[in-house]
C-alpha positions in Angstrom: 138.3 141.8 240.1 137.5 141.9 243.8 140.9 140.7 244.7 142.5 143.3 242.4 140.5 146.1 244.0 141.4 144.9 247.4 145.1 144.8 246.5 145.0 148.3 245.1 143.1 149.6 248.2 145.8 148.0 250.3 148.5 149.8 248.4 147.0 153.2 248.6 144.5 153.0 251.4 141.1 154.8 251.3 142.1 158.0 249.6 140.6 161.3 250.5 140.1 163.8 247.6 141.4 167.3 246.9 141.1 169.6 243.9 143.7 170.6 241.3 142.5 173.5 239.2 143.8 173.7 235.7 143.5 176.6 233.3 143.9 176.0 229.5 144.7 179.0 227.2 145.6 179.0 223.5 147.7 182.0 222.8 147.4 181.7 219.0 150.9 182.9 218.3 152.8 181.2 215.4 156.2 182.7 214.8 156.4 181.7 211.1 157.7 184.1 208.6 154.4 184.8 206.8 152.2 184.4 209.8 154.0 186.5 212.4 152.4 189.6 211.1 148.9 188.2 211.5 148.8 187.2 215.1 149.5 190.5 216.9 151.4 188.5 219.5 153.1 191.3 221.4 150.0 193.4 221.6 148.0 190.5 223.0 150.8 189.3 225.2 151.0 192.7 226.9 147.3 192.8 227.5 147.1 189.2 228.7 150.0 189.8 231.2 148.1 192.9 232.4 144.9 190.8 232.8 146.8 188.2 234.9 148.2 191.0 237.1 145.0 192.9 237.6 141.7 191.8 236.0 140.1 195.3 236.1 139.3 196.4 232.6 139.1 192.8 231.4 136.5 190.0 231.2 136.8 186.2 231.4 139.9 186.2 233.6 140.0 183.3 236.0 140.6 183.7 239.7 144.3 182.8 239.6 144.5 182.6 243.4 142.4 179.4 242.9 144.3 178.0 239.8 147.1 175.5 240.3 148.3 174.9 236.8 148.2 176.8 233.5 148.6 174.9 230.3 149.4 177.1 227.3 149.2 176.2 223.6 150.4 178.0 220.4 153.1 179.9 222.2 155.1 179.1 219.1 157.7 181.8 219.6 160.8 182.4 221.6 160.7 182.2 225.4 161.8 185.9 225.6 158.9 187.0 223.4 156.3 186.1 226.2 158.5 187.0 229.2 155.9 189.5 230.4 153.3 186.7 230.6 155.8 184.4 232.4 156.6 187.2 234.9 152.9 188.0 235.5 152.2 184.4 236.2 155.2 184.1 238.5 154.0 187.1 240.5 150.7 185.2 241.0 152.5 182.1 242.4 153.3 180.1 239.2 157.0 179.9 239.9 157.5 176.5 238.3 157.6 176.3 234.5 158.6 173.9 231.7 160.5 176.8 230.1 161.0 177.2 226.4 158.0 176.0 224.2 157.9 172.4 223.3 158.3 170.1 221.5 161.1 171.1 219.2 162.7 169.1 216.4 165.3 167.9 218.8 162.7 166.2 221.0 161.7 162.5 220.6 159.8 161.5 217.5 159.0 158.0 216.1 161.4 156.7 213.6 159.0 155.9 210.7 155.7 157.8 210.5 153.0 155.8 208.5 152.6 156.4 204.8 153.8 159.6 203.1 153.6 161.7 206.3 156.5 163.9 207.4 159.4 162.5 209.3 161.8 164.3 211.6 164.2 165.3 208.8 161.3 167.1 207.0 160.5 168.9 210.2 164.0 170.0 210.8 164.2 171.4 207.2 160.9 173.3 207.6 161.8 174.6 211.0 165.0 176.0 209.7 163.4 177.5 206.7 160.3 179.0 208.4 161.6 180.0 211.7 159.0 177.9 213.6 161.0 176.3 216.3 158.5 174.6 218.5 155.0 173.2 218.9 154.2 176.0 221.3 153.4 174.1 224.5 154.3 175.5 227.9 153.1 174.6 231.4 153.2 176.9 234.4 152.6 175.5 237.9 152.4 176.5 241.6 153.5 173.0 242.5 157.0 171.6 242.0 157.8 169.9 238.7 159.4 166.5 239.3 159.7 165.3 235.6 158.9 166.5 232.1 158.6 164.7 228.8 158.4 166.4 225.4 157.2 164.4 222.5 156.5 165.1 218.8 153.4 163.4 217.3 154.3 160.4 215.2 151.6 161.4 212.8 151.2 165.0 211.8 150.2 166.5 208.4 152.5 169.5 208.5 156.3 169.4 208.5 156.4 171.3 211.8 157.2 170.3 215.4 154.0 169.5 217.3 153.0 167.1 220.0 152.4 166.8 223.7 154.2 168.0 226.9 153.9 165.9 230.0 154.6 167.4 233.5 154.8 165.4 236.7 153.8 167.6 239.6 154.1 167.1 243.3 150.7 168.3 244.5 151.2 168.1 248.3 152.3 164.5 248.1 150.1 163.5 245.1 151.8 162.7 241.8 149.7 164.6 239.2 150.8 164.0 235.6 149.4 166.9 233.5 149.6 166.3 229.7 149.4 169.5 227.7 148.3 168.8 224.1 147.7 170.4 220.7 146.3 168.1 218.1 146.1 168.7 214.3 143.7 171.4 213.3 141.0 171.3 210.6 143.3 171.6 207.6 142.9 169.4 204.6 146.3 168.8 202.9 145.3 165.6 201.0 144.5 163.5 204.1 141.4 164.6 206.1 142.3 166.2 209.5 140.0 163.8 211.4 142.1 160.9 210.0 145.3 162.5 211.3 143.7 163.1 214.7 142.6 159.5 215.0 146.3 158.4 214.9 147.1 161.2 217.4 144.3 160.2 219.7 145.5 156.6 219.5 149.0 157.7 220.5 147.8 160.0 223.3 145.4 157.3 224.7 148.2 154.7 224.7 150.6 157.1 226.3 148.1 158.0 229.1 147.4 154.3 229.6 151.1 153.4 229.9 151.6 156.2 232.4 148.5 155.0 234.4 150.0 151.5 234.5 153.4 152.9 235.6 152.0 155.1 238.4 149.3 153.0 239.9 151.5 151.1 242.4 153.6 154.1 243.4 151.2 156.1 245.6 148.3 158.5 245.1 148.3 159.9 241.5 146.1 161.4 238.8 146.6 161.8 235.1 145.0 164.9 233.5 144.9 165.7 229.8 144.3 169.3 228.8 144.6 171.7 225.9 143.5 172.1 222.3 142.3 168.8 221.0 140.9 170.3 217.8 138.2 167.6 217.9 134.8 169.2 217.8 132.3 167.3 219.9 129.6 168.3 217.5 131.4 167.2 214.3 131.2 170.7 212.8 127.4 170.6 212.9 126.5 173.2 215.5 125.8 176.9 215.0 124.6 177.4 218.6 126.3 179.5 221.3 125.4 176.9 223.9 125.5 173.1 224.3 123.9 170.9 221.7 124.2 167.4 223.3 122.0 166.0 220.6 124.6 166.8 217.9 127.6 165.0 219.5 129.2 162.9 216.7 130.0 159.3 217.0 133.6 160.0 215.9 134.2 162.5 218.6 132.5 160.3 221.2 134.8 157.4 220.2 138.0 159.4 220.3 137.3 161.2 223.6 136.0 157.9 225.0 139.5 156.5 224.4 140.7 159.2 226.9 138.2 158.2 229.5 135.7 161.0 228.7 132.2 159.9 228.1 131.4 163.1 226.2 127.6 162.4 225.9 127.2 161.8 229.7 129.5 164.8 230.4 127.4 167.0 228.1 124.2 165.9 229.7 125.5 166.7 233.2 126.7 170.1 232.0 130.4 169.3 232.5 131.3 169.9 228.8 129.4 171.2 225.8 130.0 175.0 225.8 131.8 175.9 222.5 135.4 177.0 222.9 135.4 178.2 219.3 132.5 180.7 219.3 132.4 183.2 216.4 129.3 184.9 217.9 130.9 185.6 221.3 134.6 185.9 220.4 135.5 188.5 217.7 138.9 187.0 217.0 137.2 183.6 216.2 134.7 185.5 214.1 137.6 187.1 212.1 139.1 183.6 211.4 135.8 181.8 210.7 134.0 181.0 207.5 130.4 180.5 208.4 128.8 180.2 211.8 130.2 176.8 213.1 130.5 176.8 216.9 132.9 174.0 218.1 134.0 172.4 221.4 137.7 172.0 220.7 139.4 172.5 224.1 139.0 170.1 227.0 140.3 169.4 230.5 139.9 165.6 231.2 140.7 163.5 234.2 142.0 160.4 232.4 142.7 158.2 235.5 143.5 158.3 239.2 143.8 156.2 242.3 141.7 154.5 243.7 141.0 153.4 240.2 137.3 153.9 239.9 136.0 155.5 236.7 137.0 159.2 237.0 134.1 161.7 237.1 134.1 164.3 234.3 135.5 167.6 235.5 133.2 170.6 234.9 134.9 172.6 232.1 134.1 176.3 232.6 134.5 178.2 229.3 135.2 182.0 229.1 136.1 184.6 226.5 139.2 186.4 227.7 138.8 190.0 226.4 139.5 193.6 227.2 136.6 195.9 228.1 137.7 198.5 225.5 139.3 197.4 222.2 142.8 196.8 220.8 144.0 197.5 217.3 146.0 195.3 215.0 146.7 194.1 211.5 144.9 190.9 210.4 145.3 188.4 207.5 142.5 187.1 205.3 144.0 183.6 205.2 145.4 181.7 208.2 147.5 179.7 205.8 148.8 182.4 203.4 149.3 185.0 206.2 151.0 188.1 205.0 151.5 186.5 201.6 147.7 187.1 201.1 145.5 190.1 201.8 145.8 192.0 205.1 143.5 194.6 206.8 143.5 196.8 209.9 140.8 196.3 212.5 140.0 196.3 216.2 139.1 193.5 218.5 138.2 192.8 222.2 139.1 189.1 222.5 142.7 188.3 223.4 142.6 184.7 222.2 140.7 183.1 219.4 139.9 180.0 221.4 137.9 180.6 224.5 139.7 179.5 227.7 138.8 176.5 229.9 139.1 176.1 233.6 138.4 173.0 235.6 138.7 171.9 239.2 139.8 168.3 238.9 139.3 165.9 241.8 142.6 164.1 242.7 143.4 161.8 245.5 145.1 162.7 248.8 147.6 160.4 250.5 151.1 159.5 251.5 154.0 161.3 249.7 155.7 158.8 247.3 156.7 161.3 244.6 160.2 159.9 244.3 158.8 156.4 243.4 156.3 158.0 241.0 159.1 160.0 239.2 161.2 156.9 238.9 158.3 154.8 237.5 157.5 157.6 235.0 161.1 157.8 233.8 161.2 154.0 233.3 157.9 154.2 231.4 159.4 156.9 229.1 162.4 154.7 228.2 160.0 152.1 226.8 157.7 154.6 225.2 160.4 156.3 223.2 161.7 153.0 221.9 160.6 151.5 218.6 157.9 149.6 220.5 156.3 152.7 222.1 154.9 155.7 220.3 155.7 154.1 216.9 153.3 151.2 217.4 150.7 153.2 219.4 150.3 155.8 216.7 148.1 153.5 214.6 144.9 153.4 212.7 141.7 152.4 214.5 138.8 150.7 212.8 137.7 152.8 209.8 141.0 154.8 209.6 142.8 155.3 206.3 145.8 153.1 205.9 148.3 151.9 203.3 149.7 148.7 204.8 148.9 146.4 207.8 151.5 148.0 210.0 149.5 151.3 209.9 146.7 149.7 211.8 146.6 148.9 215.5 147.7 145.7 217.1 145.3 144.4 219.8 147.1 146.2 222.7 146.5 149.6 221.1 143.1 148.9 219.5 140.2 150.7 221.1 138.0 147.7 220.4 140.6 145.3 221.8 140.6 143.6 218.3 143.7 143.6 216.1 143.2 145.8 213.0 144.4 145.1 209.4 144.5 147.2 206.3 141.8 146.2 203.9 141.1 148.3 200.8 143.0 151.2 202.4 140.9 151.1 205.6 141.6 149.5 208.9 139.3 146.7 209.7 139.0 144.0 212.4 141.2 141.0 211.6 139.8 137.5 210.9 140.1 134.9 213.7 141.3 131.3 213.3 138.8 129.4 211.3 137.3 132.5 209.8 136.9 133.2 206.1 139.7 135.3 204.7 140.0 137.1 201.3 142.2 134.7 199.4 145.2 132.5 199.8 147.7 135.1 198.8 146.1 137.7 201.0 147.0 136.2 204.4 147.3 139.6 206.1 143.6 139.6 206.9 144.1 136.9 209.6 144.7 137.9 213.3 148.3 137.5 214.3 149.4 137.2 210.7 152.6 139.2 211.6 153.3 137.0 214.6 156.2 134.5 214.5 155.9 131.9 215.8 152.4 130.9 216.8 150.8 133.2 214.2 148.1 132.6 211.6 147.8 132.7 207.8 145.2 132.4 205.1 145.1 129.2 203.0 142.7 127.7 200.5 140.8 124.8 202.0 138.2 122.4 200.5 135.4 124.8 201.5 137.2 128.0 200.7 140.0 130.2 202.1 140.3 130.2 205.9 142.7 131.4 208.6 144.8 128.6 210.0 147.9 128.4 212.3 151.3 128.9 210.7 153.2 125.7 210.0 156.0 124.1 211.9 159.3 123.0 210.3 159.0 120.3 207.7 155.5 121.2 206.6 154.8 121.9 202.9 154.5 125.6 202.1 154.5 128.2 199.3 155.5 131.4 201.1 157.7 132.4 204.1 154.6 133.9 205.8 153.0 130.4 206.2 155.9 129.2 208.4 156.5 129.8 212.1 160.1 130.2 211.2 159.2 132.7 208.4 161.4 130.6 206.2 159.9 128.5 203.3 162.7 126.9 201.2 162.8 124.6 198.3 164.0 121.1 199.2 165.8 118.7 196.8 166.0 115.0 196.2 168.5 112.8 194.3 167.4 112.0 190.8 168.9 109.7 188.2 171.4 112.2 187.0 171.2 115.2 189.4 169.3 116.8 192.3 165.7 117.7 191.5 163.2 119.9 193.4 161.0 118.1 195.9 158.8 120.9 196.9 159.0 123.8 199.4 159.0 123.2 203.1 159.2 125.2 206.3 162.8 125.3 207.5 
């Protein structure tokens, strides 16, 4: 490890630090036929644009002179519909933008989502029928954009475009990859939302790790993940307006830990923990809430950076963006039925239902090698968008729901580093060589069962079924999966009158 650290230090030198300030805002606008009348998009867009131009008469507006990047979620409408917001930000220095909201159904998507989940054809059909054209992600920057990548989630429990938007920025010579995200919300459509998000966190974690590996020898860099993760740090158990570090759930700690955020330590230090879904302080959230749950859903996370030491948690400053007076609108009782259900007229102060988050992230300073970083990122994307990229990374971690082995993570994508297999519809750690497996005909429990050659299979031994290496050619076998060649064939011998079977062997 000392030699690796010395090599990395030699590549980058002793990097000084500077700050990149990121502002995350969820606009809560979904241009779907029956929801468009619920979100009051144009009214709120006009007010938000005014707040960005002049914060007098508003609360919770960040000092945009100090902000470098704005990541926006749920701008699921046309680019023209929020032109006033784009113009307001441009006048404040955010002259670089990713443009139309992303991802769309034309953006990359894995070929075969696990189980019965929606594929790209389902999303195309729903998008055409509903009018929902995108996942609503837009990034605005004061720094030049050198590369962008739009990606649909491999696993999503709605037939709609949704995913993550990656933007490689030139921050005065430092390559800063800002990944704008929107994960699956707390909707139960037959599969629990937390199961869907586990597959999405797995994909996002692997994507960030792949980008980290690609950028680390190109020059000073940082990878930042920001947006609406929809993963409550408190596991839907807090009713407090303030931090409740004692309520942090193991599930949230594991998922966020996969993104390099030690949420327990970050909460203890005050870096995170303030609810971003707060019905008692945000009257839009109150209108859309059943009960008094207060949730931490939105985060700005420094995933990795040179010189490769564990990144410190950035302090996430939470604010309710609102007008001092009130605004009037029409609201829907159900966030799913929209105008198909009951509606009512009311007033509100908040301009977004999620509270906003601002964080000054520490990034390295150093020599300008942006061209090398952009080339490395492009090369990484080619691999990521192949069948071996997002397809395999969007996998079930230990305890996740599954249907077949291929739903569960291979060792390179497993958060525990142990290959996972599907056992009774749940991903579990595989059985190593010599370990006891379920039964001879259930060889998939063994580690490297799907590997040919040099894999393993389960076979009945004198003391019970055990995981053993796959057989070489010529060895007796019963099934293809026992052979390194994946080919177990019947052999024949000459009898008195004809050829007779002589048993199956690996060919």
